[in-house]
Every structure is written in structure tokens, then in C-alpha cells.
VEXDREN-2710 file (C-alpha; in Angstrom, 1 decimal):
% VEXDREN-2710
k/r/px/py/pz
1/MET/0.0/0.0/0.0
2/PRO/1.3/3.5/-0.8
3/GLU/2.8/5.5/2.1
4/THR/0.3/7.4/4.2
5/PRO/0.5/11.2/3.6
6/PRO/2.5/12.5/6.5
7/SER/0.2/15.5/7.0
8/ALA/-2.9/13.3/7.5
9/PRO/-2.9/12.6/11.3
10/LEU/-3.6/15.8/13.1
11/GLY/-4.2/14.3/16.5
12/ASP/-6.8/12.5/18.5
13/THR/-10.3/13.8/17.9
14/GLY/-11.7/12.1/21.0
15/ARG/-13.9/9.8/19.0
16/ALA/-13.7/6.0/19.0
17/PRO/-12.2/4.5/15.7
18/ALA/-14.9/3.8/13.2
19/ALA/-15.3/0.5/11.3
20/PRO/-12.8/0.3/8.5
21/LEU/-13.9/1.0/5.0
22/PRO/-14.0/-2.0/2.6
23/ARG/-10.7/-2.4/0.8
24/ALA/-12.4/-2.1/-2.6
25/VAL/-13.7/1.3/-1.6
26/ARG/-10.2/2.6/-0.5
27/ILE/-8.6/1.3/-3.7
28/GLY/-11.5/2.3/-5.9
29/TYR/-11.5/5.8/-4.6
30/GLY/-7.8/6.1/-5.3
31/LEU/-8.4/5.1/-8.9
32/GLY/-9.9/8.5/-9.4
33/SER/-6.5/10.0/-9.2
34/LEU/-5.6/8.3/-12.4
35/GLY/-8.0/10.7/-14.0
36/THR/-7.2/13.8/-12.0
37/GLY/-3.4/13.3/-12.3
38/ALA/-3.5/12.7/-16.1
39/PHE/-5.7/15.8/-16.7
40/GLY/-3.6/17.9/-14.4
41/THR/-0.4/16.9/-16.2
42/VAL/-0.8/16.4/-19.9
43/PRO/-2.3/19.7/-21.0
44/GLY/0.3/21.7/-19.0
45/LEU/3.1/19.7/-20.5
46/ILE/2.3/19.6/-24.3
47/LEU/-0.8/21.7/-25.1
48/LEU/1.0/25.0/-25.7
49/TYR/3.6/23.2/-27.9
50/TYR/0.9/21.5/-29.8
51/LEU/-0.7/24.8/-30.6
52/THR/2.5/26.6/-31.6
53/ASN/4.4/23.8/-33.4
54/VAL/1.7/21.7/-34.9
55/LEU/-1.2/24.1/-35.5
56/ALA/0.8/27.2/-36.3
57/VAL/-0.9/29.3/-33.6
58/PRO/1.0/32.5/-32.7
59/ALA/2.5/32.2/-29.2
60/ALA/0.5/34.9/-27.5
61/VAL/-2.8/33.5/-28.9
62/ALA/-1.8/30.0/-27.9
63/GLY/-1.1/31.2/-24.4
64/ALA/-4.6/32.7/-24.1
65/ALA/-6.1/29.5/-25.5
66/VAL/-4.4/27.4/-22.7
67/PHE/-4.8/29.9/-19.9
68/LEU/-8.4/31.0/-20.1
69/PRO/-10.1/27.6/-20.0
70/LYS/-8.1/26.7/-16.9
71/ALA/-8.8/30.0/-15.3
72/TRP/-12.5/29.1/-15.7
73/ASP/-11.9/26.5/-13.0
74/VAL/-11.7/29.2/-10.4
75/LEU/-15.2/30.3/-11.2
76/ILE/-16.9/26.9/-11.9
77/ASN/-15.5/25.0/-8.9
78/PRO/-17.6/26.9/-6.3
79/LEU/-20.7/26.5/-8.4
80/VAL/-20.2/22.7/-8.8
81/GLY/-19.5/22.4/-5.1
82/ALA/-22.6/24.3/-4.2
83/ALA/-24.7/22.2/-6.6
84/ALA/-23.3/19.0/-5.1
85/ASP/-24.0/20.2/-1.6
86/ARG/-27.6/20.8/-2.5
87/SER/-28.1/17.7/-4.6
88/ARG/-30.5/15.0/-3.5
89/LEU/-30.0/12.8/-6.5
90/GLN/-30.4/9.0/-6.2
91/GLY/-27.0/7.5/-5.5
92/GLY/-25.9/10.2/-3.0
93/SER/-24.9/13.8/-3.5
94/ARG/-21.5/13.1/-4.9
95/ARG/-21.4/9.9/-7.0
96/PRO/-23.9/11.1/-9.7
97/PHE/-21.5/14.0/-10.4
98/LEU/-18.6/11.5/-10.6
99/LEU/-20.5/9.6/-13.2
100/ALA/-21.4/12.7/-15.2
101/GLY/-17.7/13.8/-15.2
102/ALA/-16.5/10.3/-16.1
103/LEU/-18.7/10.1/-19.1
104/THR/-18.0/13.5/-20.5
105/LEU/-14.3/14.3/-19.6
106/PRO/-12.6/11.5/-21.7
107/PRO/-14.3/12.3/-25.1
108/LEU/-13.9/16.0/-24.6
109/PHE/-10.2/15.6/-23.8
110/ALA/-9.7/13.5/-27.0
111/LEU/-11.4/16.2/-29.0
112/VAL/-9.0/18.8/-27.7
113/PHE/-6.2/17.1/-29.7
114/ALA/-8.4/16.1/-32.6
115/ALA/-8.4/19.4/-34.4
116/PRO/-9.8/19.5/-37.9
117/PRO/-7.4/20.9/-40.7
118/LEU/-7.3/24.4/-39.2
119/ARG/-4.3/26.6/-38.5
120/GLY/-3.6/29.8/-36.6
121/ALA/-6.4/31.6/-34.8
122/ALA/-9.1/29.3/-36.0
123/ALA/-7.3/26.3/-34.6
124/ALA/-6.7/28.2/-31.3
125/GLY/-10.5/28.8/-31.1
126/TYR/-11.3/25.2/-31.7
127/VAL/-8.8/24.0/-29.0
128/ALA/-9.9/26.7/-26.5
129/VAL/-13.6/25.7/-26.8
130/PHE/-13.1/22.0/-26.3
131/PHE/-10.5/22.6/-23.5
132/LEU/-13.0/24.8/-21.7
133/LEU/-15.7/22.1/-22.0
134/ALA/-13.2/19.5/-20.8
135/ALA/-12.2/21.7/-17.9
136/THR/-15.9/22.0/-16.9
137/ALA/-16.4/18.3/-17.1
138/TYR/-13.2/17.9/-15.0
139/ALA/-14.7/20.2/-12.3
140/VAL/-17.9/18.2/-12.3
141/PHE/-15.9/15.1/-11.4
142/GLN/-13.1/16.6/-9.3
143/VAL/-14.9/18.9/-6.9
144/PRO/-17.2/16.2/-5.4
145/TYR/-14.4/13.6/-5.6
146/VAL/-12.1/15.5/-3.3
147/THR/-14.9/16.0/-0.8
148/MET/-15.8/12.3/-0.4
149/PRO/-13.2/11.1/2.1
150/ALA/-14.5/13.5/4.7
151/GLU/-18.0/12.0/4.2
152/MET/-17.1/8.4/4.0
153/THR/-15.6/8.2/7.6
154/GLU/-15.0/10.4/10.5
155/ASP/-12.0/8.4/11.7
156/THR/-8.7/10.2/10.8
157/GLY/-6.7/7.0/10.5
158/GLU/-9.2/5.5/8.1
159/ARG/-9.2/8.7/6.0
160/ALA/-5.4/8.6/6.0
161/ARG/-5.5/5.1/4.5
162/VAL/-7.9/6.2/1.9
163/LEU/-5.7/9.1/1.0
164/GLY/-2.7/6.9/0.9
165/TRP/-4.2/5.1/-2.1
166/ARG/-5.2/8.3/-3.7
167/VAL/-1.6/9.8/-3.4
168/GLY/-0.2/6.5/-4.7
169/PHE/-2.4/6.4/-7.8
170/LEU/-1.7/10.1/-8.3
171/GLY/2.0/9.5/-8.6
172/VAL/1.4/6.6/-11.0
173/ALA/-0.8/8.9/-13.2
174/ILE/1.7/11.7/-13.3
175/LEU/4.6/9.5/-14.3
176/LEU/2.6/7.4/-16.7
177/SER/0.8/10.2/-18.5
178/GLY/3.7/12.6/-18.4
179/ALA/6.0/10.0/-20.0
180/LEU/3.5/8.3/-22.3
181/ALA/1.8/11.3/-23.9
182/PRO/4.9/13.0/-25.3
183/ALA/6.3/9.7/-26.5
184/ILE/3.1/9.0/-28.5
185/ALA/2.9/12.6/-29.8
186/HIS/6.5/12.6/-31.1
187/GLU/6.5/9.0/-32.5
188/ARG/5.5/10.1/-36.0
189/GLY/7.2/13.4/-36.0
190/ASP/4.7/15.7/-34.3
191/THR/1.9/15.2/-36.8
192/PRO/-1.7/16.0/-36.1
193/GLY/-2.4/12.2/-36.4
194/SER/0.1/11.4/-33.6
195/TYR/-1.6/13.9/-31.3
196/ARG/-5.0/12.5/-32.1
197/LEU/-3.8/9.1/-31.1
198/MET/-2.2/10.5/-27.9
199/GLY/-5.5/12.2/-27.1
200/VAL/-7.4/8.9/-27.4
201/VAL/-4.9/6.9/-25.3
202/VAL/-4.9/9.5/-22.5
203/ALA/-8.8/9.6/-22.7
204/LEU/-8.8/5.9/-22.0
205/LEU/-6.7/6.4/-18.9
206/LEU/-9.1/9.2/-17.8
207/LEU/-12.1/6.9/-18.4
208/ALA/-10.5/4.0/-16.4
209/GLY/-9.7/6.2/-13.4
210/THR/-12.9/8.3/-13.2
211/LEU/-15.3/5.5/-14.0
212/GLY/-13.5/3.2/-11.7
213/ALA/-13.8/5.6/-8.8
214/TRP/-17.6/6.0/-9.5
215/HIS/-18.1/2.2/-9.7
216/PHE/-16.1/1.1/-6.6
217/THR/-17.4/3.7/-4.2
218/ARG/-20.9/2.5/-4.6
219/GLN/-20.4/0.7/-1.2
220/ALA/-19.0/3.7/0.5
221/PRO/-20.9/4.9/3.5
222/SER/-22.0/8.5/4.1
223/VAL/-21.5/9.3/7.7
224/ALA/-21.0/13.1/7.6
225/ARG/-22.1/16.0/5.4
226/SER/-19.6/18.7/4.5
227/THR/-20.2/22.1/2.9
228/ALA/-18.1/25.0/1.7
229/GLU/-18.8/28.7/1.1
230/PRO/-20.9/28.9/-2.1
231/SER/-18.9/31.6/-3.9
232/LEU/-15.4/32.8/-4.4
233/ARG/-16.3/36.2/-2.7
234/ALA/-17.5/34.4/0.4
235/GLN/-14.3/32.3/0.5
236/LEU/-12.2/35.5/0.3
237/ALA/-14.1/37.1/3.1
238/VAL/-13.2/34.1/5.4
239/ALA/-9.6/34.1/4.3
240/ARG/-9.1/37.8/5.3
241/GLU/-9.6/36.7/8.9
242/ASN/-6.5/34.5/8.8
243/PRO/-3.2/36.3/7.9
244/ALA/-1.1/33.2/8.2
245/PHE/-3.2/31.5/5.5
246/GLY/-2.7/34.6/3.3
247/PHE/1.1/34.4/3.5
248/LEU/1.0/30.7/2.9
249/VAL/-1.3/30.7/-0.1
250/GLY/0.6/33.7/-1.6
251/MET/3.8/31.8/-1.3
252/TRP/2.4/28.7/-2.9
253/ALA/0.8/30.7/-5.7
254/LEU/4.2/32.0/-6.7
255/GLN/5.7/28.6/-6.5
256/ALA/2.9/27.0/-8.5
257/LEU/3.4/29.8/-11.1
258/ALA/7.1/28.8/-11.3
259/VAL/6.2/25.1/-11.7
260/GLY/3.6/25.9/-14.3
261/THR/6.1/28.0/-16.3
262/MET/8.7/25.3/-16.1
263/LEU/6.2/22.6/-17.1
264/ALA/5.1/24.6/-20.1
265/GLY/8.7/25.1/-21.1
266/VAL/9.9/21.5/-20.9
267/GLN/8.9/20.5/-24.4
268/TYR/10.5/23.7/-25.9
269/PHE/13.6/23.2/-23.8
270/ALA/13.9/19.6/-25.1
271/THR/13.4/20.6/-28.7
272/TYR/15.4/23.7/-29.0
273/THR/18.0/23.7/-26.2
274/LEU/18.8/19.9/-26.0
275/GLY/18.0/19.5/-29.8
276/ALA/15.6/16.5/-29.5
277/ALA/11.8/16.7/-29.1
278/GLY/11.9/13.2/-27.6
279/ALA/14.1/14.4/-24.8
280/VAL/11.0/15.7/-23.0
281/THR/10.3/12.1/-21.7
282/PRO/13.6/11.7/-19.8
283/LEU/13.5/15.3/-18.7
284/PHE/10.0/14.8/-17.2
285/ALA/11.1/11.5/-15.6
286/CYS/14.1/13.4/-14.0
287/MET/11.7/16.0/-12.7
288/ILE/8.9/13.8/-11.4
289/GLY/10.8/10.6/-10.7
290/PRO/12.3/11.7/-7.3
291/LEU/8.8/12.6/-6.1
292/VAL/8.1/9.4/-4.2
293/LEU/11.7/8.5/-3.3
294/VAL/12.7/11.7/-1.6
295/MET/9.4/12.9/-0.1
296/PRO/10.0/10.9/3.1
297/LEU/13.3/12.7/3.5
298/TRP/11.6/16.1/3.3
299/ASN/9.1/14.8/5.9
300/ARG/11.9/13.8/8.2
301/LEU/13.5/17.2/7.9
302/ALA/10.1/18.9/8.6
303/ARG/9.7/16.8/11.7
304/ALA/13.2/17.6/12.9
305/ARG/13.4/21.3/12.1
306/GLY/9.8/22.3/11.4
307/PRO/7.9/22.5/8.0
308/LYS/8.7/26.2/7.5
309/TYR/12.5/25.5/7.7
310/ALA/12.1/22.5/5.4
311/GLN/10.0/24.6/2.9
312/ALA/12.7/27.3/2.8
313/CYS/15.3/24.6/2.0
314/ALA/13.1/23.1/-0.8
315/SER/12.4/26.5/-2.3
316/ALA/16.1/27.5/-2.2
317/LEU/17.1/24.2/-3.9
318/PHE/14.4/24.7/-6.5
319/ALA/15.6/28.3/-7.3
320/GLY/19.2/27.3/-7.4
321/ALA/18.7/24.2/-9.6
322/ALA/16.4/26.1/-12.0
323/ALA/18.9/28.9/-12.4
324/LEU/21.6/26.3/-13.2
325/LEU/19.6/25.2/-16.2
326/ALA/20.5/28.6/-17.8
327/LEU/24.0/27.2/-18.4
328/THR/22.7/24.2/-20.4
329/PRO/23.4/25.8/-23.9
330/LEU/27.0/26.0/-22.8
331/ALA/27.4/22.7/-20.9
332/GLY/24.9/20.5/-22.8
333/PRO/22.8/17.6/-21.5
334/ALA/25.5/16.7/-19.0
335/LEU/24.3/19.6/-16.9
336/GLY/20.7/19.8/-18.1
337/TYR/19.6/16.4/-16.8
338/PRO/21.2/16.6/-13.4
339/ALA/19.9/20.1/-12.9
340/VAL/16.3/19.0/-13.7
341/ALA/16.8/16.0/-11.3
342/ALA/17.7/18.5/-8.6
343/VAL/14.6/20.5/-9.5
344/GLY/12.7/17.2/-9.0
345/ILE/14.1/16.7/-5.6
346/ALA/13.0/20.2/-4.6
347/TYR/9.6/19.7/-6.2
348/ALA/9.0/16.7/-4.0
349/GLY/9.3/19.0/-1.0
350/LEU/7.2/21.6/-2.6
351/GLN/4.4/19.1/-3.0
352/LEU/4.5/17.9/0.6
353/LEU/5.5/20.8/2.8
354/PRO/3.0/23.5/1.9
355/LEU/0.2/21.0/2.5
356/THR/1.7/20.1/5.9
357/MET/1.7/23.8/6.8
358/LEU/-1.8/24.2/5.4
359/ALA/-3.0/21.4/7.7
360/ASP/-1.4/23.0/10.7
361/THR/-2.9/26.4/9.8
362/LEU/-6.4/25.0/9.4
363/ALA/-6.1/23.1/12.6
364/ALA/-5.0/26.2/14.4
365/ASP/-7.9/28.2/12.8
366/ALA/-10.4/25.5/14.0
367/VAL/-9.1/25.8/17.6
368/ARG/-9.0/29.6/17.6
369/THR/-12.5/30.1/16.1
370/GLY/-14.3/26.9/16.9
371/ARG/-15.7/27.0/13.3
372/ARG/-15.6/24.3/10.6
373/ARG/-13.9/26.2/7.8
374/ALA/-11.4/23.7/6.3
375/ALA/-13.4/23.2/3.1
376/THR/-13.5/27.0/2.5
377/PHE/-9.8/27.5/2.9
378/THR/-9.0/24.5/0.8
379/GLY/-11.3/25.7/-1.9
380/LEU/-9.3/29.0/-2.0
381/TRP/-6.0/27.1/-2.0
382/THR/-7.1/25.0/-4.9
383/ALA/-8.4/28.1/-6.8
384/ALA/-5.1/29.9/-6.3
385/GLU/-3.1/26.9/-7.3
386/THR/-5.2/26.2/-10.4
387/LEU/-4.9/29.8/-11.6
388/ALA/-1.2/30.0/-11.0
389/LEU/-0.5/26.7/-12.8
390/ALA/-2.6/27.9/-15.8
391/LEU/-1.0/31.3/-15.8
392/GLY/2.4/29.6/-16.0
393/ALA/1.7/28.4/-19.5
394/GLY/0.5/32.0/-20.4
395/VAL/3.7/33.5/-19.0
396/PHE/5.9/31.2/-20.9
397/ALA/3.8/31.9/-24.1
398/LEU/4.4/35.6/-23.4
399/VAL/8.1/35.0/-23.2
400/LEU/8.0/33.2/-26.6
401/ALA/6.0/36.1/-28.2
402/VAL/8.3/38.8/-26.8
403/THR/11.4/37.1/-28.0
404/GLY/10.1/36.5/-31.5
405/PHE/9.3/32.8/-31.5
406/ARG/8.1/31.6/-34.9
407/SER/5.1/29.2/-34.9
408/SER/4.8/26.5/-37.5
409/ASP/2.8/23.5/-38.5
410/ALA/4.0/19.9/-38.4
411/ALA/4.9/19.9/-42.1
412/HIS/7.3/22.8/-42.0
413/HIS/10.3/23.2/-39.9
414/VAL/11.1/26.9/-38.9
415/ASP/14.4/28.1/-37.7
416/GLN/14.1/30.2/-34.6
417/PRO/15.9/33.5/-34.0
418/ALA/18.7/33.6/-31.4
419/ALA/16.5/35.8/-29.1
420/ALA/13.7/33.1/-29.1
421/LEU/16.2/30.4/-28.2
422/THR/17.5/32.5/-25.4
423/GLY/14.0/33.2/-24.3
424/ILE/13.2/29.4/-24.2
425/THR/16.2/28.7/-22.0
426/TRP/15.6/31.7/-19.6
427/GLY/11.9/31.0/-19.5
428/MET/12.7/27.5/-18.3
429/SER/15.4/28.5/-15.9
430/LEU/15.9/32.0/-14.7
431/LEU/12.2/33.0/-14.6
432/PRO/11.1/30.1/-12.4
433/ALA/14.1/30.6/-10.2
434/LEU/13.1/34.3/-9.6
435/LEU/9.6/33.3/-8.8
436/ALA/10.7/30.7/-6.3
437/ALA/13.1/33.2/-4.7
438/ALA/10.3/35.8/-4.4
439/SER/8.1/33.2/-2.7
440/LEU/10.7/33.0/0.1
441/ARG/9.8/36.6/1.1
442/LEU/6.2/35.6/1.6
443/LEU/7.3/32.5/3.5
444/ARG/9.2/34.7/6.0
445/GLY/5.8/36.4/6.8
446/TYR/4.2/33.0/7.6
447/ARG/4.1/32.2/11.3
448/GLU/3.9/28.6/12.4
449/ASP/0.9/28.2/14.6
450/ALA/0.1/24.6/15.4
451/PRO/-2.6/24.2/18.0
452/ALA/-1.9/22.8/21.4
453/VAL/-5.2/20.9/21.5
454/ALA/-6.9/19.6/18.3
455/ALA/-10.6/20.6/18.1
456/PRO/-13.1/18.1/16.6
457/GLU/-13.4/20.4/13.5
458/SER/-9.7/20.2/12.7
459/ASP/-9.7/16.5/11.9
460/ARG/-10.9/17.4/8.4
461/SER/-7.9/19.6/7.7
462/ALA/-5.6/16.9/6.5
463/GLU/-7.7/15.2/3.9
464/LEU/-8.9/18.5/2.6
465/SER/-5.4/19.8/2.3
466/GLU/-4.5/16.8/0.2
467/ASP/-7.1/17.9/-2.3
468/THR/-4.6/20.3/-3.8
469/ASN/-2.3/17.4/-4.9
470/ASP/-4.5/17.0/-8.0
471/HIS/-3.5/20.5/-9.4
472/ALA/0.3/20.7/-8.7
473/HIS/1.6/18.9/-11.7
END
């Protein structure tokens, strides 16, 4: 069984342990992360490149086509959550939404990469429309999905076991989809046909995960009912009461922006800096591969010196390793791959430590206020993370546009000006490094405030903070 998320246990809630969930429910719920992990990874990794290098979409237009549909998530997520909270559909308030998302997300995702023979702005419009529809279908599945552990059991240990499977499947989905999708797309020379095939293959992975989660959770009990604030404005009003959360979410937004920018640039870095489009697969493996291996080490450091100290170390390592990538044109792959691996080691900490601090912050808020607000804070966290990751692709596209990147279709190779090649390297290295360094200033303003006594409301903080794992890749 995958390792239990270190942030899950927040202390004794004073309740007797509940009966364990059926094993099929735990594993089946985890299957949903095959879908959320794949959808969170593949578009950020190759969609911008698909637009500029296969469909001849100008870089600035391509950036808007990638950013706007994902920014829509920030608006649609509270609406879906409110609809699920009010739902009295047969099969429970959550599972009918899971089924609706499972049946609509895979075909819509495949259609994103099945563009008709269009080029330029027309192709961008086609992709943006279907990506927006796919993002909506994803929200219909994902928002109820992340709420379910809090409603299946009130026992923190049992929720930790459920989330252990979820995190394990999430890692599998990120590695599998992140390596497989570019390999299929590049197999026939970046042709529209190869991207169509890739879209179908990833859609099948989405279908297996989302439909599996819906099917195997049919035996899941419903022992509690959780709700969140129904609008983004209401969530922001709650967040203003917690300065520690403001510093924390601001820090993570900058780091998610750095990750999103780097993720969008990996394919360009492989093609134009390393000289081989297929190099994106080993680059991605170097970045994501250390995730599971070194995460326990970051957890150990957090326990020994505190999560804030460990987060500062991870952020500094990320910034330094990213900056080192700027020397790749001079030193070649011998430097590029180890630097990306160092970024991956830091990235493992960035995935774990902010969630640990978030769990502590929400537990402290529950003790201080006596109010059950974890879902609201986590909704804001997810919205900030989603927006920052989406903006990362837009920022990298802006770098391409400013430096004169020349878009092309699959049939015509276009030489890039020296300024564009420099922009690709710096957009993949120095820009993420500066964003990570800036996040350290916000981290300094965060005050660790773990509660001395855990309130009953705080036992939801851990699993709700894990919700954000589905958007960090």
C-alpha cells in the first residue's frame, strides 16, 4: 500500500475509531487520481507546444487558449461544489456528479487534440472551446471527488489510509501520462495524427480512473455532510480573517506559477535547447521521478526542524537548480539532466511541505475560532493553485511572443531567431528561479501556529489539504 500522507494525522479527535472501509472502496476511490493526475499533467506539458508547433498558432494567442479555460476552473469550482452540496440525486450527493464527469471528460479531452485541418487563430479557437468544455467536465468530477473522504468516515486514521491510495495512484498517473503522452505525440514526427492518437490513449486512462472511482465507491458509507462557502467572494471574506493563510497561499501561488512556467517550457527546452523533441520524456522523468523517493526525507526534515524551515530549503534548492539550467546551452545535456533532477528533488518537498503547513494552519484556525472552515480554505487554496499553474503556460507563451518565437505546423520546420532560443532557456530556468526566490519573502511572513489541542473540527484539515495534490503537476 502507498505511504500514508505525512500530513494526515492531526491528533486525536476524541472519537472511537470507526469501522474500517471496505478495501475495494479505498482502492477504488484512489483510482480517481488516475484521471485527475492525467488531466492535471498532460495539457500543461504539451498543449502549448501542440498549438505553436503543430497548428501554427502564434505564441500569444496560444497562451490565451491554454490559460483562459483553466482560469475558468476558479469560477466553476464553487458552483459545482454548491450544486453537489444541494443535490439530492439518487446514489448520493457526490457519485452522480462523478459519473457525469467520467462520461464527458474523456471524449472532450480527446477532441482537444483532434483538431480538424485548421491553422492559426481558427485552430486556437477550436482547442480553447473544447478545452473549456473538458475543464468544466473535470470540475464536475473533481470537486465532489475531493470531498468524499470527509464524508465516508470520521476516523482520521481511516481517512489517511484512503488518501494513501489516492496519493499513490496520483504518482502513477503523473509518471505514466507525463512520459507516455509526449512519446506517442512525437513518435510520428509531431503530426496531427500522432496527437490525435495520444488524445485517445490519455482519454482511455481518464475513463479508467474516473469510471473506476464511481463504480467502486458504490459501497462507501456516508457518515457526515460537509459544505463550503458557495462563492469565491464568500471564501475570500473568510480568508481575510487568517493572515497566516494569506502568506501561505501567496507563497504557494508564486511557486505554482514557477512550476507551471517550467512545465510549459519543458517541451520547448527539449526541442530547441537539447536538440531533440523526444528528450522531453527523460526530462520529465528526471523532474517527477524523485517525487516518491525523496518525499520521506523532506518529511523527516520537517519533523526535525519544522515544516517552515524545510520549505525554505526546498524553495532555495528549486531556485538554485532552476537557475543552473540557464547554463545548459554551454554545458549541454550533461548539466541539463542533473539540474532537472535537482529540481525534481526540490519539487517533492514543494508538493509535501505547503500541505503540511496548510493542515497546521487550518487546525489552528479551528481551535481559535471553533468553526468548521477547512473546506472553504482548501477551496481557495485550490483556486489559487489552479490559476497559478494555468498562468504559468500563459507567462511562458508571453516570453515566446516577446522574444520572436516563430510558430509553424508539423509539415514545415522553422528556424528560430537567437532571441527566441535564449527566451526558451531563460523562461525554463531564470524566470522560475526568480519566482521561487520571491516566494521566500512571503514564507518569511508566515508564522507557524500549530494548536496545542486539536478541536473536533480540525480533523478534516488533513484530507482537505490533500485535495490540492491534483493540481500541482
